[in-house]
C-alpha beads as a LAMMPS data file, in Angstrom:
LAMMPS data file: protein, C-alpha beads

261 atoms
260 bonds

1 atom types
1 bond types

-500.0 500.0 xlo xhi
-500.0 500.0 ylo yhi
-500.0 500.0 zlo zhi

Masses

1 110.0

Atoms # bond

1 1 1 -309.734 400.592 -64.449
2 1 1 -310.253 400.213 -68.153
3 1 1 -307.713 397.911 -69.832
4 1 1 -307.425 398.255 -73.572
5 1 1 -305.260 396.352 -76.081
6 1 1 -304.639 398.414 -79.248
7 1 1 -303.360 397.178 -82.610
8 1 1 -302.575 400.040 -84.952
9 1 1 -300.417 400.976 -87.943
10 1 1 -297.216 402.747 -86.920
11 1 1 -295.566 405.061 -89.401
12 1 1 -292.356 404.893 -87.433
13 1 1 -292.295 401.099 -87.558
14 1 1 -293.830 400.818 -91.066
15 1 1 -296.368 398.228 -89.984
16 1 1 -298.735 397.003 -87.390
17 1 1 -297.711 397.129 -83.761
18 1 1 -299.531 397.115 -80.437
19 1 1 -299.721 398.575 -76.999
20 1 1 -301.721 398.173 -73.815
21 1 1 -303.466 401.126 -72.184
22 1 1 -304.836 401.485 -68.666
23 1 1 -307.267 404.380 -68.483
24 1 1 -308.744 405.788 -65.275
25 1 1 -312.002 406.643 -66.903
26 1 1 -314.265 404.203 -65.075
27 1 1 -313.190 404.542 -61.482
28 1 1 -316.247 404.547 -59.189
29 1 1 -316.721 407.800 -57.151
30 1 1 -316.546 405.735 -53.909
31 1 1 -313.007 404.739 -54.859
32 1 1 -311.976 408.310 -55.690
33 1 1 -313.164 409.819 -52.366
34 1 1 -311.156 412.869 -51.494
35 1 1 -308.157 411.780 -53.635
36 1 1 -306.485 415.068 -54.741
37 1 1 -305.031 413.342 -57.838
38 1 1 -308.509 413.581 -59.362
39 1 1 -308.593 417.365 -59.110
40 1 1 -306.713 417.382 -62.445
41 1 1 -306.826 415.647 -65.824
42 1 1 -305.068 412.266 -66.042
43 1 1 -301.346 412.437 -66.385
44 1 1 -299.990 410.296 -69.248
45 1 1 -297.331 407.723 -68.439
46 1 1 -295.533 405.636 -71.054
47 1 1 -293.963 402.527 -69.531
48 1 1 -291.302 400.558 -71.422
49 1 1 -290.508 396.901 -70.874
50 1 1 -287.109 395.238 -70.708
51 1 1 -285.087 393.034 -73.038
52 1 1 -286.948 389.871 -74.131
53 1 1 -290.204 391.309 -72.813
54 1 1 -293.359 392.528 -74.501
55 1 1 -296.185 395.067 -74.095
56 1 1 -297.971 393.068 -71.399
57 1 1 -295.048 392.836 -68.977
58 1 1 -296.070 395.755 -66.745
59 1 1 -299.633 394.325 -66.471
60 1 1 -298.475 390.853 -65.447
61 1 1 -295.469 391.882 -63.343
62 1 1 -296.613 394.964 -61.476
63 1 1 -299.682 396.506 -59.777
64 1 1 -299.822 399.180 -62.406
65 1 1 -303.624 398.990 -62.839
66 1 1 -304.197 399.650 -59.143
67 1 1 -301.614 402.415 -59.061
68 1 1 -303.025 404.048 -62.222
69 1 1 -306.340 404.356 -60.369
70 1 1 -304.733 405.687 -57.207
71 1 1 -302.618 408.291 -59.021
72 1 1 -305.074 409.086 -61.888
73 1 1 -302.683 407.970 -64.603
74 1 1 -303.385 407.030 -68.217
75 1 1 -300.672 404.400 -68.778
76 1 1 -299.470 403.390 -72.281
77 1 1 -297.330 400.228 -72.553
78 1 1 -295.873 399.762 -76.067
79 1 1 -294.188 396.740 -77.580
80 1 1 -290.547 397.628 -78.058
81 1 1 -289.335 394.124 -78.851
82 1 1 -285.528 394.006 -78.337
83 1 1 -284.956 397.389 -79.908
84 1 1 -283.491 399.297 -76.896
85 1 1 -285.909 401.959 -78.152
86 1 1 -283.420 403.506 -80.562
87 1 1 -283.758 404.508 -84.151
88 1 1 -281.970 402.581 -86.885
89 1 1 -281.426 403.628 -90.463
90 1 1 -283.584 400.797 -91.881
91 1 1 -287.192 401.334 -92.658
92 1 1 -289.518 400.125 -89.941
93 1 1 -287.156 400.382 -87.039
94 1 1 -287.607 403.927 -85.758
95 1 1 -288.364 402.836 -82.185
96 1 1 -287.184 406.141 -80.632
97 1 1 -289.591 407.978 -82.838
98 1 1 -292.274 405.470 -81.970
99 1 1 -292.041 405.967 -78.159
100 1 1 -290.758 409.514 -78.319
101 1 1 -293.650 411.054 -80.290
102 1 1 -295.900 408.655 -82.243
103 1 1 -297.524 406.762 -79.379
104 1 1 -298.389 410.031 -77.599
105 1 1 -299.872 411.595 -80.694
106 1 1 -301.948 408.465 -81.443
107 1 1 -303.174 408.003 -77.870
108 1 1 -304.034 411.719 -77.715
109 1 1 -306.262 411.367 -80.732
110 1 1 -307.698 407.961 -79.800
111 1 1 -308.430 408.638 -76.132
112 1 1 -308.667 412.425 -75.954
113 1 1 -305.649 412.647 -73.591
114 1 1 -303.687 415.788 -72.867
115 1 1 -300.247 414.941 -74.375
116 1 1 -298.602 418.236 -73.700
117 1 1 -295.031 417.980 -72.387
118 1 1 -295.898 418.976 -68.875
119 1 1 -298.597 416.272 -68.705
120 1 1 -296.472 413.396 -70.003
121 1 1 -294.007 411.046 -68.236
122 1 1 -291.981 408.098 -69.422
123 1 1 -290.515 405.225 -67.402
124 1 1 -289.150 401.733 -67.745
125 1 1 -286.951 399.022 -66.278
126 1 1 -283.687 397.566 -67.623
127 1 1 -283.731 398.040 -71.360
128 1 1 -286.815 400.159 -70.816
129 1 1 -284.979 402.218 -68.152
130 1 1 -282.355 403.032 -70.735
131 1 1 -285.120 403.735 -73.225
132 1 1 -286.845 406.144 -70.839
133 1 1 -283.651 408.096 -70.309
134 1 1 -282.724 408.059 -74.008
135 1 1 -286.188 409.082 -75.126
136 1 1 -286.709 411.712 -72.437
137 1 1 -283.380 413.385 -73.351
138 1 1 -283.757 413.008 -77.169
139 1 1 -287.295 414.406 -77.468
140 1 1 -289.107 417.394 -75.857
141 1 1 -292.309 415.464 -75.158
142 1 1 -291.748 414.349 -71.538
143 1 1 -291.429 416.363 -68.366
144 1 1 -290.552 413.417 -66.098
145 1 1 -288.363 410.319 -66.558
146 1 1 -288.449 407.268 -64.258
147 1 1 -285.560 404.884 -64.930
148 1 1 -285.286 401.682 -62.983
149 1 1 -282.241 399.385 -63.139
150 1 1 -281.349 401.024 -66.389
151 1 1 -279.355 399.070 -68.970
152 1 1 -276.861 401.875 -69.497
153 1 1 -274.511 399.552 -71.412
154 1 1 -273.346 401.862 -74.263
155 1 1 -270.121 402.838 -72.606
156 1 1 -269.104 399.190 -72.310
157 1 1 -269.746 398.088 -75.872
158 1 1 -266.301 398.736 -77.343
159 1 1 -264.291 395.559 -77.461
160 1 1 -267.365 393.288 -76.902
161 1 1 -266.937 389.693 -77.970
162 1 1 -269.453 386.895 -78.713
163 1 1 -269.090 385.629 -75.156
164 1 1 -271.785 387.955 -73.805
165 1 1 -274.290 385.817 -71.821
166 1 1 -277.338 387.884 -72.886
167 1 1 -276.907 388.359 -76.656
168 1 1 -274.227 387.986 -79.252
169 1 1 -272.028 390.667 -80.768
170 1 1 -274.119 390.753 -83.958
171 1 1 -277.211 391.743 -81.982
172 1 1 -275.471 394.674 -80.350
173 1 1 -274.073 395.824 -83.704
174 1 1 -277.522 395.612 -85.197
175 1 1 -278.902 397.843 -82.452
176 1 1 -276.072 400.300 -81.799
177 1 1 -273.986 400.182 -84.962
178 1 1 -270.213 400.269 -84.724
179 1 1 -269.532 399.143 -81.182
180 1 1 -266.193 400.998 -81.101
181 1 1 -267.834 404.376 -81.594
182 1 1 -271.330 403.792 -80.159
183 1 1 -270.518 405.641 -76.944
184 1 1 -269.764 408.803 -78.959
185 1 1 -273.207 408.798 -80.661
186 1 1 -276.678 409.867 -79.675
187 1 1 -277.278 406.281 -78.480
188 1 1 -275.414 407.388 -75.328
189 1 1 -277.510 409.372 -72.924
190 1 1 -274.366 411.214 -71.789
191 1 1 -274.054 412.607 -75.320
192 1 1 -277.659 413.631 -75.252
193 1 1 -277.153 415.490 -71.972
194 1 1 -274.315 417.486 -73.446
195 1 1 -276.335 418.225 -76.568
196 1 1 -279.202 419.581 -74.492
197 1 1 -276.790 421.764 -72.543
198 1 1 -275.211 423.086 -75.705
199 1 1 -278.616 423.935 -77.158
200 1 1 -279.908 425.450 -73.935
201 1 1 -282.886 423.065 -73.733
202 1 1 -284.571 422.345 -70.435
203 1 1 -284.127 418.949 -68.872
204 1 1 -286.915 416.657 -67.838
205 1 1 -287.037 415.691 -64.174
206 1 1 -285.097 412.463 -63.742
207 1 1 -285.718 409.710 -61.153
208 1 1 -283.302 406.775 -61.102
209 1 1 -283.189 403.736 -58.927
210 1 1 -281.106 400.566 -58.904
211 1 1 -280.631 397.642 -56.568
212 1 1 -277.300 397.510 -54.767
213 1 1 -276.873 393.851 -55.863
214 1 1 -278.055 394.433 -59.452
215 1 1 -275.518 393.574 -62.121
216 1 1 -276.167 397.071 -63.640
217 1 1 -275.346 399.011 -60.453
218 1 1 -271.948 400.204 -61.671
219 1 1 -273.412 401.624 -64.879
220 1 1 -276.161 403.382 -62.941
221 1 1 -273.673 404.791 -60.412
222 1 1 -271.631 406.078 -63.326
223 1 1 -274.590 407.926 -64.864
224 1 1 -275.539 409.364 -61.476
225 1 1 -272.030 410.685 -61.084
226 1 1 -272.077 412.063 -64.607
227 1 1 -275.361 413.933 -64.052
228 1 1 -274.027 415.372 -60.798
229 1 1 -270.821 416.470 -62.522
230 1 1 -272.854 418.132 -65.284
231 1 1 -275.123 419.885 -62.806
232 1 1 -278.259 418.123 -64.020
233 1 1 -280.867 417.897 -61.280
234 1 1 -281.998 414.325 -60.607
235 1 1 -283.044 411.867 -57.920
236 1 1 -281.062 408.611 -57.505
237 1 1 -281.920 405.902 -55.022
238 1 1 -279.954 402.759 -54.265
239 1 1 -281.397 400.123 -51.958
240 1 1 -280.941 396.411 -51.449
241 1 1 -282.218 394.462 -54.429
242 1 1 -281.438 392.597 -57.622
243 1 1 -282.706 392.767 -61.178
244 1 1 -286.322 391.658 -60.611
245 1 1 -289.903 392.735 -60.194
246 1 1 -289.672 392.779 -56.406
247 1 1 -287.199 395.636 -56.638
248 1 1 -288.959 397.491 -59.459
249 1 1 -292.362 397.307 -57.751
250 1 1 -290.823 398.680 -54.571
251 1 1 -289.803 401.779 -56.531
252 1 1 -293.193 402.673 -58.086
253 1 1 -294.845 404.481 -55.198
254 1 1 -291.727 406.569 -54.417
255 1 1 -291.285 407.314 -58.111
256 1 1 -294.925 408.351 -58.599
257 1 1 -294.921 410.477 -55.465
258 1 1 -291.781 412.203 -56.766
259 1 1 -293.180 412.695 -60.294
260 1 1 -296.472 414.107 -59.126
261 1 1 -295.286 416.241 -56.205

Bonds

1 1 1 2
2 1 2 3
3 1 3 4
4 1 4 5
5 1 5 6
6 1 6 7
7 1 7 8
8 1 8 9
9 1 9 10
10 1 10 11
11 1 11 12
12 1 12 13
13 1 13 14
14 1 14 15
15 1 15 16
16 1 16 17
17 1 17 18
18 1 18 19
19 1 19 20
20 1 20 21
21 1 21 22
22 1 22 23
23 1 23 24
24 1 24 25
25 1 25 26
26 1 26 27
27 1 27 28
28 1 28 29
29 1 29 30
30 1 30 31
31 1 31 32
32 1 32 33
33 1 33 34
34 1 34 35
35 1 35 36
36 1 36 37
37 1 37 38
38 1 38 39
39 1 39 40
40 1 40 41
41 1 41 42
42 1 42 43
43 1 43 44
44 1 44 45
45 1 45 46
46 1 46 47
47 1 47 48
48 1 48 49
49 1 49 50
50 1 50 51
51 1 51 52
52 1 52 53
53 1 53 54
54 1 54 55
55 1 55 56
56 1 56 57
57 1 57 58
58 1 58 59
59 1 59 60
60 1 60 61
61 1 61 62
62 1 62 63
63 1 63 64
64 1 64 65
65 1 65 66
66 1 66 67
67 1 67 68
68 1 68 69
69 1 69 70
70 1 70 71
71 1 71 72
72 1 72 73
73 1 73 74
74 1 74 75
75 1 75 76
76 1 76 77
77 1 77 78
78 1 78 79
79 1 79 80
80 1 80 81
81 1 81 82
82 1 82 83
83 1 83 84
84 1 84 85
85 1 85 86
86 1 86 87
87 1 87 88
88 1 88 89
89 1 89 90
90 1 90 91
91 1 91 92
92 1 92 93
93 1 93 94
94 1 94 95
95 1 95 96
96 1 96 97
97 1 97 98
98 1 98 99
99 1 99 100
100 1 100 101
101 1 101 102
102 1 102 103
103 1 103 104
104 1 104 105
105 1 105 106
106 1 106 107
107 1 107 108
108 1 108 109
109 1 109 110
110 1 110 111
111 1 111 112
112 1 112 113
113 1 113 114
114 1 114 115
115 1 115 116
116 1 116 117
117 1 117 118
118 1 118 119
119 1 119 120
120 1 120 121
121 1 121 122
122 1 122 123
123 1 123 124
124 1 124 125
125 1 125 126
126 1 126 127
127 1 127 128
128 1 128 129
129 1 129 130
130 1 130 131
131 1 131 132
132 1 132 133
133 1 133 134
134 1 134 135
135 1 135 136
136 1 136 137
137 1 137 138
138 1 138 139
139 1 139 140
140 1 140 141
141 1 141 142
142 1 142 143
143 1 143 144
144 1 144 145
145 1 145 146
146 1 146 147
147 1 147 148
148 1 148 149
149 1 149 150
150 1 150 151
151 1 151 152
152 1 152 153
153 1 153 154
154 1 154 155
155 1 155 156
156 1 156 157
157 1 157 158
158 1 158 159
159 1 159 160
160 1 160 161
161 1 161 162
162 1 162 163
163 1 163 164
164 1 164 165
165 1 165 166
166 1 166 167
167 1 167 168
168 1 168 169
169 1 169 170
170 1 170 171
171 1 171 172
172 1 172 173
173 1 173 174
174 1 174 175
175 1 175 176
176 1 176 177
177 1 177 178
178 1 178 179
179 1 179 180
180 1 180 181
181 1 181 182
182 1 182 183
183 1 183 184
184 1 184 185
185 1 185 186
186 1 186 187
187 1 187 188
188 1 188 189
189 1 189 190
190 1 190 191
191 1 191 192
192 1 192 193
193 1 193 194
194 1 194 195
195 1 195 196
196 1 196 197
197 1 197 198
198 1 198 199
199 1 199 200
200 1 200 201
201 1 201 202
202 1 202 203
203 1 203 204
204 1 204 205
205 1 205 206
206 1 206 207
207 1 207 208
208 1 208 209
209 1 209 210
210 1 210 211
211 1 211 212
212 1 212 213
213 1 213 214
214 1 214 215
215 1 215 216
216 1 216 217
217 1 217 218
218 1 218 219
219 1 219 220
220 1 220 221
221 1 221 222
222 1 222 223
223 1 223 224
224 1 224 225
225 1 225 226
226 1 226 227
227 1 227 228
228 1 228 229
229 1 229 230
230 1 230 231
231 1 231 232
232 1 232 233
233 1 233 234
234 1 234 235
235 1 235 236
236 1 236 237
237 1 237 238
238 1 238 239
239 1 239 240
240 1 240 241
241 1 241 242
242 1 242 243
243 1 243 244
244 1 244 245
245 1 245 246
246 1 246 247
247 1 247 248
248 1 248 249
249 1 249 250
250 1 250 251
251 1 251 252
252 1 252 253
253 1 253 254
254 1 254 255
255 1 255 256
256 1 256 257
257 1 257 258
258 1 258 259
259 1 259 260
260 1 260 261
């Protein structure tokens, strides 16, 4: 599997940024065998890292290179810093635009990939799981969303104090704006669901998973119930696990089997 590190100028971020790419363009015929996944062009999968992570997290934490070869996936892993993959008003911080459109367009040009909606998927864990849901619902570029242990925290931001063990109040205000009203904005995937329904837009397929002992289980259960209430088709799996790579890696084969069925 070809592993490529790309530094390029992002218009959305108004500066240099980077991503890692795994491309199944050098897989020996003996390793392909009768694999039906190679009866088509590579699917494109954008994978988002979590809070405090970086573009290499999926490479070091998961078997994504091996799985990309097995499933014939071109995997793009961008650096989202601690942005929650949302757009801010300030110049250079359009992270939703970056992962929602720009990285696909750039990779399509650079690597000759098919970046049509039906050929593209987005996934992530924790902050990246939220980012995958938010991006997949905000833009019309992805046909599948894989969201693992998603940090669906927007509904709990009102009334937050500086006592949060992960980050202080100023950080959340910088990312989401007014914390009292953030849940009523497009930062909330629930709001995006209702917008898509009102506009009559099709939904991407949604696969969610969360460990039953994960500190984010209640927020994921809430979003599952919300999607069910709204009649939005999705797959949701809960199994024993906490907020770690052991759980996320256990979800990858089921998620890819679902996405490529």
